[in-house]
ChimeraX commands (.cxc) that place a marker at each C-alpha (Angstrom):
marker #1 position 0.00,0.00,0.00 radius 0.5
marker #1 position 0.99,3.60,-0.47 radius 0.5
marker #1 position 2.37,5.51,2.49 radius 0.5
marker #1 position 2.24,9.13,3.53 radius 0.5
marker #1 position 4.71,11.05,5.72 radius 0.5
marker #1 position 3.22,13.56,8.13 radius 0.5
marker #1 position 5.25,16.24,9.94 radius 0.5
marker #1 position 3.94,18.23,12.88 radius 0.5
marker #1 position 4.56,21.94,12.35 radius 0.5
marker #1 position 2.18,23.47,14.90 radius 0.5
marker #1 position 1.83,23.24,18.65 radius 0.5
marker #1 position -1.21,21.62,20.30 radius 0.5
marker #1 position -1.06,24.20,23.10 radius 0.5
marker #1 position -4.32,26.23,23.31 radius 0.5
marker #1 position -6.06,23.90,20.87 radius 0.5
marker #1 position -9.33,22.05,21.47 radius 0.5
marker #1 position -9.05,18.65,23.14 radius 0.5
marker #1 position -10.41,16.92,20.02 radius 0.5
marker #1 position -7.52,18.26,17.92 radius 0.5
marker #1 position -5.01,17.13,20.55 radius 0.5
marker #1 position -6.52,13.65,20.45 radius 0.5
marker #1 position -6.26,13.56,16.65 radius 0.5
marker #1 position -2.56,14.46,16.87 radius 0.5
marker #1 position -2.07,11.73,19.45 radius 0.5
marker #1 position -3.92,9.30,17.20 radius 0.5
marker #1 position -1.50,10.14,14.42 radius 0.5
marker #1 position 1.38,9.49,16.82 radius 0.5
marker #1 position 2.42,13.13,16.93 radius 0.5
marker #1 position 2.82,15.41,19.91 radius 0.5
marker #1 position 6.18,17.12,19.62 radius 0.5
marker #1 position 7.19,19.72,17.09 radius 0.5
marker #1 position 8.97,18.62,13.89 radius 0.5
marker #1 position 8.26,14.93,14.45 radius 0.5
marker #1 position 7.79,12.99,11.20 radius 0.5
marker #1 position 5.85,9.72,11.02 radius 0.5
marker #1 position 4.87,7.48,8.14 radius 0.5
marker #1 position 1.34,6.08,7.84 radius 0.5
marker #1 position -0.51,4.05,5.24 radius 0.5
marker #1 position -2.48,6.32,2.92 radius 0.5
marker #1 position -6.07,5.49,3.86 radius 0.5
marker #1 position -9.20,7.64,3.92 radius 0.5
marker #1 position -9.18,7.51,7.73 radius 0.5
marker #1 position -5.65,8.92,7.96 radius 0.5
marker #1 position -6.48,11.55,5.32 radius 0.5
marker #1 position -9.50,12.60,7.40 radius 0.5
marker #1 position -7.38,12.92,10.52 radius 0.5
marker #1 position -4.86,15.05,8.64 radius 0.5
marker #1 position -7.70,17.23,7.34 radius 0.5
marker #1 position -8.89,17.86,10.94 radius 0.5
marker #1 position -5.48,19.21,11.99 radius 0.5
marker #1 position -4.25,20.55,8.65 radius 0.5
marker #1 position -3.16,23.81,10.29 radius 0.5
marker #1 position -0.71,21.89,12.53 radius 0.5
marker #1 position 0.74,19.32,10.11 radius 0.5
marker #1 position 2.30,19.14,6.67 radius 0.5
marker #1 position 2.75,16.26,4.27 radius 0.5
marker #1 position 6.41,15.55,3.57 radius 0.5
marker #1 position 7.51,14.18,0.20 radius 0.5
marker link #1:1,2 radius 0.2
marker link #1:2,3 radius 0.2
marker link #1:3,4 radius 0.2
marker link #1:4,5 radius 0.2
marker link #1:5,6 radius 0.2
marker link #1:6,7 radius 0.2
marker link #1:7,8 radius 0.2
marker link #1:8,9 radius 0.2
marker link #1:9,10 radius 0.2
marker link #1:10,11 radius 0.2
marker link #1:11,12 radius 0.2
marker link #1:12,13 radius 0.2
marker link #1:13,14 radius 0.2
marker link #1:14,15 radius 0.2
marker link #1:15,16 radius 0.2
marker link #1:16,17 radius 0.2
marker link #1:17,18 radius 0.2
marker link #1:18,19 radius 0.2
marker link #1:19,20 radius 0.2
marker link #1:20,21 radius 0.2
marker link #1:21,22 radius 0.2
marker link #1:22,23 radius 0.2
marker link #1:23,24 radius 0.2
marker link #1:24,25 radius 0.2
marker link #1:25,26 radius 0.2
marker link #1:26,27 radius 0.2
marker link #1:27,28 radius 0.2
marker link #1:28,29 radius 0.2
marker link #1:29,30 radius 0.2
marker link #1:30,31 radius 0.2
marker link #1:31,32 radius 0.2
marker link #1:32,33 radius 0.2
marker link #1:33,34 radius 0.2
marker link #1:34,35 radius 0.2
marker link #1:35,36 radius 0.2
marker link #1:36,37 radius 0.2
marker link #1:37,38 radius 0.2
marker link #1:38,39 radius 0.2
marker link #1:39,40 radius 0.2
marker link #1:40,41 radius 0.2
marker link #1:41,42 radius 0.2
marker link #1:42,43 radius 0.2
marker link #1:43,44 radius 0.2
marker link #1:44,45 radius 0.2
marker link #1:45,46 radius 0.2
marker link #1:46,47 radius 0.2
marker link #1:47,48 radius 0.2
marker link #1:48,49 radius 0.2
marker link #1:49,50 radius 0.2
marker link #1:50,51 radius 0.2
marker link #1:51,52 radius 0.2
marker link #1:52,53 radius 0.2
marker link #1:53,54 radius 0.2
marker link #1:54,55 radius 0.2
marker link #1:55,56 radius 0.2
marker link #1:56,57 radius 0.2
marker link #1:57,58 radius 0.2
view
């Protein structure tokens, strides 16, 4: 399956609890951390929820 790399670029401080939980679900929590996930609609939806705090790395 295809994979997607996600990098956290924004801080979860002063963000709603739901957005913090989405970041935790993605395995993120610290700035500039990069993780690789399978490219599924569920992961894409999670990225969409916190798009202001993450970027997709090539």
